[in-house]
N, C-alpha and C positions, 0 to 999 in steps of 0.2 A: 504494500499500500504506500503510494507516494506521500511525501511530507505535506503537500498542499491539501491532498484529499483527507489525510488524517486530521489536519487542523480544522477543515470544514466539518468533518464528522463530530469532532470534539465540541466545537462551538454549537452545533445543532443539538447535541445531547444536552448540553448545558442549558440552552434555551428551553428545550422541552421539559427539563426538570423544573424550571421555574414555572412553566405553565401548569405542570402537574400539581405543584404546591398551591397554586392560586385558584385553579379552575377545575381540578379534578381529572385532568388528562392522565391516562395510565398507559405506560409503555415500558419495554425492556430494551436496554441498550447494551450490546455486548462489549467486551473489552476490545479496544481498537487494535491491540496487538495480536488478537486471536485469529483475525482474518475470517471469523465466522460471519455468516449472513445475519442481518438484523431481522428478528422475529417479533411479531406483536405479542403482547402479554399484559398482565395486570399486576401492578407492583404495590398498590395501596388503595384503600377506600377513598373515593372522591370526596373532597370537602364541599360544604354547602356553597352554592353560588350566590346566596343572599345573606346579608347580615341578619341577626336575630330580630324578628318582628313578630309580636304576639298575634298579628292579624293573619299570619301565614302558618301553615302546617306542612310538614314533609309528606309528599306523596310517595309512600314506600314502594308502590308498584309501578312507578314511572321510570325506573332505570332502563334506559334503552341504549344498547351499545351501538356505536357508529364507528366506522373505520375510515381513517383519512390516509391518503397516500401522499407522502412528502418526498420531493426529489431535489437533491442538492448535487449538482454536477452529475456524476454517474452513480451516485449513491441513492438508493431508493429506500425509504423508511416508511413502514406501515405503523400507524398509530391507532390504538384503540381508545376511543373516547366514551366514557360513561356519562350519560346525562341524567341528572336528578332534578326533576321539576318540583316546584312548590306551588301549592294551591292556596288561593285566598280563602281564609276562614271567615264566613259571614256570621254575624251575630244571630242568635236564635230568635224565633218568632218573627222572622223577616226584618229584624232590626227595630221594630216598633209595635208589633202586634200585641204586646203585653199592656200597652198603654190603655188607660181607661179606669173608671170607677167600678169596682166589682163588689157586690154584696152577697154575703153568705145566705143560702136558703135551706141547706140541710147539712148534716154531718153523718159520718159512718164510722162505726167502731166504738170502742170503750174510751171516750174522751176523758173521763175522770181518771182512769188508769194511766192514760197518756200523760196528763198534767202531773200526776203523782210521780211518775218516773222522771219527769223533767225537773222535779224538785219544787213544785208549787205547793205551798202550805194548804192544809185542810180548809181553813177559813176562806182563802182565796178561791179554792176550787168550788166551794159551795156557792160563793158569790157568782162565779161564772155559770154554774149550773142553773141558778135561779134566772139567769139571763139566757137560758136555753143554749148555752155555749156559743152565743152570737148568731144563732140560726133562727131566732124567733122575732118577737117584737123589738128586742134590743139587738138589732142586726149589726154584725161585725162587717165593717167596710174596709176594703183595701184599694187605695187609689194609686195606680202605677203610672209612672212617666218613664218611658224607655227611649233612649237615644243610642242605638247600637248596643254597645256593651255597658253603657252607663244607665243605671236603674235607680230610681227613687220610689219608695213606697210610703204612703201616708196611711197609717193604721188608726182606725177609730171605731167607735160604737155609736150607732144612732139610737139615742134614748136620753131621757132627762138625767142630768147629773153625772154623765159618764165621760165628760171631756177629759178628766184626769187620766183615763186609760189610753189616751192616744199618744202616738209617737211617730216620728219620721226617720226612716233609715235610708242611707245612700251607699252604694257600693259599685264597683266596676267588675264585671264578670271576667274571669280569667286573670285577674290581677293579684292572685294569691290571697293570703289571710289578711283580713282587714278588721279594724275595730269600729263598732257602731254602738249607738245608744238606743236602748229599747225601753219598754214600759217602766215607769218610775225612775228613769235616769240610770238604769242598770247598764253597765258596760258589758259587751259580749263580743266575741270574735266570730267572724263568718268567713267561709271560703266558698264563694260563688263560682260555678263553672257551668258551661253548656254541656250537659250530658249528651245531648244531640241537638239538632237544629230546632226541636220542638219541646225540649225539656230543660228547664232551669233547675239545677241542683244546688242547694245551699247547705253546707255543713255548719251547724251551730256549735260553738265551743264556749265554755265558761272559763275565764281565768282561774287557775288553781286556787288562788287566795280568795276568790270571790264565789267559788262554787257553792259553798254552804250559805252564803249570805245574799246572793243576788235576788232571790225571790222574796225577800222581806219587804221589798218596796211595792210589790204588786198588791193593789187594793188596800195598802196599809199606810200610804202617805210618806213613808220614810224612804230616803234615797240611798241608804247604806253607804254614805259618802266615804266613811273610813275604809270599808272593804274595797271600794272602787279605787281610792287613792293608793292603797297598798298594792293592788293588782297592777295598776299602771306604772308604779314605781319599780316593781320587781320583775315584770314581764314585758315582753314586746309582742306585737301582733304576729311578727314573723315566727315566733316560737309556738304560737297557738295555745291551746289549753285542753281541758277535758271535754270530749265530745258529749253533747247533750242529746241531740237528735239530728236527723237529716230531713230537709224539706225538698220536695220535688213539685214544681209547678208545671202543668201541662194542660192542653186544651182537649176537651171532648165535646164535639159538636159546638153548642153555644155556651158551654160551661168551662170555667177555669177551675181546675182541680188542684188543691193543695194536699199532697200526700205527705204526712208527717210520720217518720219512722223513728220511734224512741227506743228501739232495741239496743242501741249502745248503752242506754241507761236501764235496761231490763224491762222496758215497757212495750206496748203494742204499736202496730201501724194503724193510723186513723186517717180520715179524709174530711176535708171541708170542701163543699161544692159552692162555687160562687157564680153569679150571673151579672152581666153588665147592667148598670143602672142608667136610667134616662138622665 
C-alpha cells in the first residue's frame, strides 16, 4: 500500500470515528498494515441524535440499518449506519381534553375503607359520609384546566359551609415528584405521569415526618403547621415519601372516572364517577 493511499485511509478512518461518536455511525476499520479488505460491521451502540427533551421518547423499533459506500481514490469503504428515530410524545387527553368542571354523581367500592387506609380520622370520615362522599346533595366538584402537560385542578364541594374543604393543586405531568398543597394546607408529594394517551396516573406520597399528622387538618381546622415545616425542612420532593395511594383519571363515554387504589396503604380500589357540569 502506497504512502499517499495509507495516509488517505488513515484520515478517512479518523473522520468516520468522529462521526460514529457524534451521530451513531458504526463501522470497522482494519489495520492499515494488514492489507486486509475493509468490511462493514458494528462497533458500538449508536448514540441519540437528539438532546434530552421530555417531549420526545425513543422509538425502540425504529432502528433501520442503511449502508453507505464511500470511495477515496481507489479505496472503497462500506459503512453501516444505524438510524434511531425519536417520536414526539403528545400530552394525554389530546393536550386539553381534561379541561372543564366535573361533578361527582356516584361512587363505587368501600369509600370508608379507602379513606381509613389513606389515614383519614374517624370523625372526618363520618363527616364525608354524611355528605354522601361528595356524590349527593353536597357534590364534590373538580375543575380542571389542562394546557398540554400543565394541569391545574380546583377541588371543592357544592353545599353550605363547605368552602373550607376546597383547595387548588398544580403540577406538570412527566416532571417527576412535585410538592403540592391539599385540603387544610397539608403538604403532599405527587408524581403525575401519562400512563397512556388517555390515562393520567398520579402517585400520592406523604412526607415521612408528616405521614401521621397530615390528616389532622381535614374537617378539623388545624393546618398541622409544625409537621409541614419539619417535613419541608428535612425532605425534598425529589426524595419522595411514603406512598398513600395511586389515582388514575380516564374517560368512559361522557364520564370522567377517578380510580383510587389504596392498596399501598392496605386499602381497596374505589371509583368516583364525574360528569361535566353546565
